N, C-alpha and C positions, 0 to 999 in steps of 0.2 A: 421571288427571293427577295431577300432583305437587303434595304442599302443602309451606310453609313453615310452621307453628306458635310462633307468639309469647303462652308460656304467662302465668298471673300476676301478668300487668306492676302496679305500684303506682303509682296517683295520689288527689293530694286535689284537691279540687273543692267547689261549693260549688251539689250540685247536691241538687233537693228542693221537696218541694212547705210544706212546712212552715217560717213565719219563723229557727229557730232552726237546719234546713239548710242553706240560702242564709244566714246565718251564723256560723254558726261551723263549720260542711262535716264532712268526713269524708272518709273513706278509703274510695276507686272500683280494682275491680281489671279491668281485663278482659284476654283471651284471643285472640290471631287466628287463623288460619287460611288463609293463602292461595295460591289455586291459579292455577297454573302453570306450565308447562315446563317445570324444569331439568335441560334435555337438555343443555342448550347449556355451565352454568357445572361439569353436572360432569362434561363435558369439555377447557373453555378450561381450568376452576380459576381461570379470571380475578372480582375484584369485579364490575367493569359490566356482566356476562352473566349477574347474577339480582340479587336486592331486596338492598340494602346494609338489617341489620336496626336499627342505628343512625339510622339515616335515615327508617323503620316507626315506633320508638320514640317519637322528639319530635313525627312529625305527632302521634299517640294523647295525647301530652304536651301537644301545643299545645290539639289537639280537647278536653281536660279542661278549661283553663283558660280559655279565650278566651272561651268563653261561662257564662251559669249558667240551665242545665236543671231543670226541674221533673217532668222523665220520665227516668228512665236508659236509656229509649226515643229519647226526641231524641238522647241522647248518641249512643248505638248507632250512629243512622243518618247524623248528621254525621261520625263513623271511619270508616263503610262508603262514603259519599260522595269524604271527601276522599284517603282512600287509591286508591279505583279511578278517579281520577280523576289519581294522581299516580303510579300503578306501572301497567305495562302485566300486572294483575291478569285472571284469568279470571273468576275466584269468592271469594264471600271470607264467613267465617261469622265474625261479632263477636257476644263473650260480653262480658255488662258485667254484674260485680255489685256488689252494695251492703252488705258488709257491714253488720251491726248496724240493718237500715233501722228506723224506726220502728214500729213494728205491735203492736197491742195481743197479744202473745203470742208462744211463744219459736220461734227459725228462727236456722240459721245463717247465713241470705242468701237475700236478692232478688237473680236473674238473669235480665237479655235473651237471645234470642240470634236477631239476624239472620242468615239466606243474601241475599246478595245474588251479583247479577253485572253482567260489564260491557258486557249486552248490551239 
């Protein structure tokens, strides 16, 4: 199976449990791995035979702004569901990172990873 990756997409959203996260918002990073056959576009060199990366980015952006989620797990699930419905993807891996997560401790970020398929 072939894969298209979109790495380190950056969005600003209002996701989190605390009141300040819902009101002030914060940065979220998203990585995608889209599994599908790339044989046809590899031979044709035509955009209509593959997945438009900009269209994918816009959908992830919309998912990040459309709702306020308590959990980044819910945001990742919404991204996964939406992309699987919109594109001929056989499998998707979605990673959502929350830099500066409000935990009492030192860490770079909190990340969730979902692995879903169209079946």
